N, C-alpha and C positions, 0 to 999 in steps of 0.2 A: 656676220659673214656673208658675203654676196653669193648666191647660188647660180651655178651655171645652168643656164636653160637648155633643156634637151630639144633639138630641132629636128632630129632624124631618129630612125629606129636604131636601137643598139643591140648587140649581142651579149647576153648576161648569163653567166653560169652559176646556177643556184645550187648549192650542195645541201642535202637534206631537204629537197623541195617538196616532199610528198607528206611531210610531218604537218604539225599543227601551225606552226608559224610560216614555215615555208610554202604551205599550199595556199595559204591567204595571200602571201606577197605575191606568188605567181598569179593568182587570180587577178590582182591589180596590174601587174606588169604586161599581162597579155593583153588587157584592154588599152594599154598604151601603145600596142603594136610593137613592142619590143621582141626581138628574137631570143627565146628563152630555151637554154639548155640546162636540163636537171638531171642530177644524179640521187639516187635513194637506194639503199640496200633492201629496204622493206624487211628489216629484221622482225624478230619475234620478241622484242622488248615488250611490246603490246600487240594485240591482234593486228596483223599486216593488212587484214581486209579494211580496217580503219583507213590506214594509207591510201588504199585503193580507191576508197569511197572519196576521200579528199581531193583526189587528182582527177576524177572522173570526167570533169567538165574540161580539162586542159586540152584533152585529145581532140576537141573540136576546132583547135586552132592549128593551122597549118605552119605556124611560126614557133611550134613547141616540140622539142625533142627529148625523149625520157631515156635514160640509161639506168637500167638495174644493175647496180654495182656498189662497190665499196671504195671510200676514199683511201683505204689502205692498201688498194691494187694500184701500185704506182704505175704499171704499165697502162692500164685502163685510163687512169687520170690523164697521164701525159698524151696519150691517143686522142683524147677528147679536145686536148688544147690545140694539137696538130691539126685536126680535122675542121675545128670551128675557129672563125676569126674572132675570138672572145675579147671584149673591152672591159668588163666588169666582172669581178667575182663577188658573190654573196655567200660567205661560208657560215651555213646554219647546220650542217651536219655534226652531230655530237652525241656521245652517251650523256643523258641527261638525268638529273635527279641525284639528291644528296644521299638519301639513305641507300640506296642501292650500291653506290660507289663504295660504301663501306664495306660491303660484304663481298664485292668483286672489283678491287681497285685497278687490277692489271688490265681489264678491258677498257676502262676509263683512260688509263695512261696511253694505250695503244691508239684508240680513236681519237682522242681529244688532244694529244700532243703530237704522236707521229703522224697522224692523218693530216693536222694542220701543216706540219713540215713537209710532208709530200706536196700537199696543196701549193705551199709558198715556192718550192722548188720548181713545179711545173710552170707557175706564173713567171718566175725569173727566166726559166728556159725558153718561154714563148713571148718574152717582152710584154707581158699584160702588167698594167702598173696599178690599177685601181682594185681595192679589196675593202670589203664591208665585212667585220668580223663580229659575231655574235658572240658576247661574253655574257656574265651574270653577275647579279648585285650579291652573289654568294662570295665573291672576292673580297668583300669587306669583312667577312667574318662576323664576330661580335663587336662591332665598330662602336667605340664609346661616344665619338661625336654624333650628333644628330642635327639635321639630317646628313646623309652620306654625300660627300662630294668627291668629284673625279680626282682631286689632289689629295685625298686622305690616303694614308698608308694601307696597303693591301697585302702586307707581309706576313699576316697571321690567319690563313684560311683554316677552318676547322673541319673540313671534309675532303676527301680524296677529290671529289668532283670540283670543289672550288680551287684546289691546288692546280688541277689540269687546266682549268680556265685561265687561272693567273699565268701558268706557263705558256699557254696559248697567247696571250697579251705580250709576253716577253719575246716570243719567237717573233710576232708581229713587228715589235719595236726594232729588233735586230735585222730584220729583213728591210725594214724601211731605212735604217741607217746605212746598212751596206748596200743595198741595191736601189735605194731611193723609190721604194714602193710607196703609193699614196694610201693611207690606210685610215679608215674610221673604225673605232672599237666601240661597240654598243653594249652598255651593261643593261641588260633587261630586269626589270623588277616584276617578279611574279605575274607573268602573263596568264590571262584567262579568257575564255570566250568559246564559241563555236568550235568544234573540233579538238578541244583541249584534250591532252592525253588522260585516258581513264583512271590512271593511278594519282593524278593530282587533286588537290584538296577539294577544290570547289566541285569538280566532276563527281568526286567520291561522295560528297555530301549531299549533293543534290539527288544522286542515284539512291543512295542510302534512305533519305528522308522520303522519297516517293515509294520505296519499297518497304517501309516501316522497319528499316534495319538500323542498328545502332550507328551513330557517328561517334568516331574515336576522337576524342579531344585530347590533345597532348598538353600536360600542364593544367593550370587552372583556368584558361580561357584568355589570358592577359597578354599573350605573344600577340605580335601585330606584324602585318605585311602590307606593302604598298602595291596593292592589286591593280593591275594595269590592263585595260581592255585591249584586245587584240587588234582593233581598228586604229587605236592611237600608237601601238607599237609599228603597225604596217606603215602609218604615216610618217613615224620617225625614221624608219628605214629608207623610204622613198625620199625624204628630205636629205638624208645623210648621202645617197647615191648622187644627188644633183648637187652636192656642196663641192667646193674646191679645196678642201681639206688636204694637207700634206700628210699630217699625222695628228690625230685628235681622239680623245676618249670621251664619250658621252653618256650619261645616266638617261636612260629612257624608263620613266616611271609615271605615277600618276600625282606624286607628291603629297598622298593624303593616306597614311597607314591606318588600317583597320584592325581593330582588336579581334581575335578569334572568336570570342563571345558575340561580338555584334555582327560578325559574318555569318554564324549560325542563326542568328535571330532574322537577318534579311533573307536568308535561304529558306527559313520556315514560313516567312510571310509570302514570298514569291512562289513556294510550292504549295501553300495552304495547308501544311502539316505541323505537327507537334513532334518534332524530332527526339528520338531516344537517344541520351548522351551515355557515352561510357568513357570516363577518365583515365588516362595512362600517362606515365612519366614522359617528359619530353626526350625524345631520341637522341642520341649522340649524332652530332654533325648540324643538327637543327639551331639556327640562330634566333635570338629572342625577339629581334625587331628589324625590318628593312624600311628605309624612308629615303627616298631619292631627292636630292638636291637637283633639280632640273634647270636652273639658270643658265647654264652654258648652252644646253641644247635650244632653250627659249631664245637666247640671244644670237646665237650662230646659226641655227637651222630654223628659227621661227616654230619651233615644235611647240604643240599647244594641245595637251590631252583634253579630250571633251566628254569622255564617258565616266559618269560617277558610278559608285558600286551598285547602287540600287538598280539603276538602269541596265548596268552590265549583267548583273544576276538575272534579272528578268529576261533580257535576251537570251542568255544561255539556257534558262529553264526551258523556255518556248522552243528552243533548238533541240534540246536533249529529248524532250516529249515527242517532237515530230520525227526524230531520227529513231526513237524506240518504237514508235508506231509503224515506221516503214521499213526498218532494217533490225527487227527484234534478234535475228541471229548474230548481229554484230554488236549491238548495243544492249 
């Protein structure tokens, strides 16, 4: 699919822009001279000082504006659309994580479903037609077909988080059908890299390895994930922004699943440690494997992930050690 080339600065509204993926995306967009409007509630799902560090460089740009607020605040969201001539919305704000969603499904329902509906309504009211929606590989559940293709059934999620992401996709399709919004749905596969949330596996494993603390291994180490480096995900988002999609779903992954046991070996090598392993049962909601078929993204967007797992882990370890040395109170 031919990509529409951007010849002028655009006004882009990024929800969840102080988080892991959002802050990297804004780094990229600001360098392109796009006008960036960001909203993030800086909640305490993890240390909010991490998000503040993520976005510290953004304030150096006069074409960046930040709103500390919640996408559930319908009045605030609509006021942002009224104040700014927004052309593109990139919806990254969400309650993330499979396991926490099992213990607190209500907040996931509120943020991921109602928050998405509020955003879509504001777009319709303000005649904003272009949306990039961040979905997740978790919508596939324990898909029997390998690799996972965008046309596979996603009717059997196995966690509240996955169910809310599926519902977000359904809302997007409904608003596309009724209001003719142009929407790209991006299913991210296990994103990692600098600024990764502290509860995510690679961040935890590196931290525990360096601190000589046990690494918790769920199952026997044979589960596998399609780990995708943050730079490749950002490339995929940028390419989708510049596409002329009316409505399309894309897998953004590396298309190379890595077994948990192999991941731990790579982390041991990168950290120069001999990790202590503690084995536990696989938690409810965890899938056994993720594996992205990325042919559609390759063909339509020219998406081409470049960072292998060893290189990506090495980059993450260097970043983590640097942040630990300079911001020990946060990391």
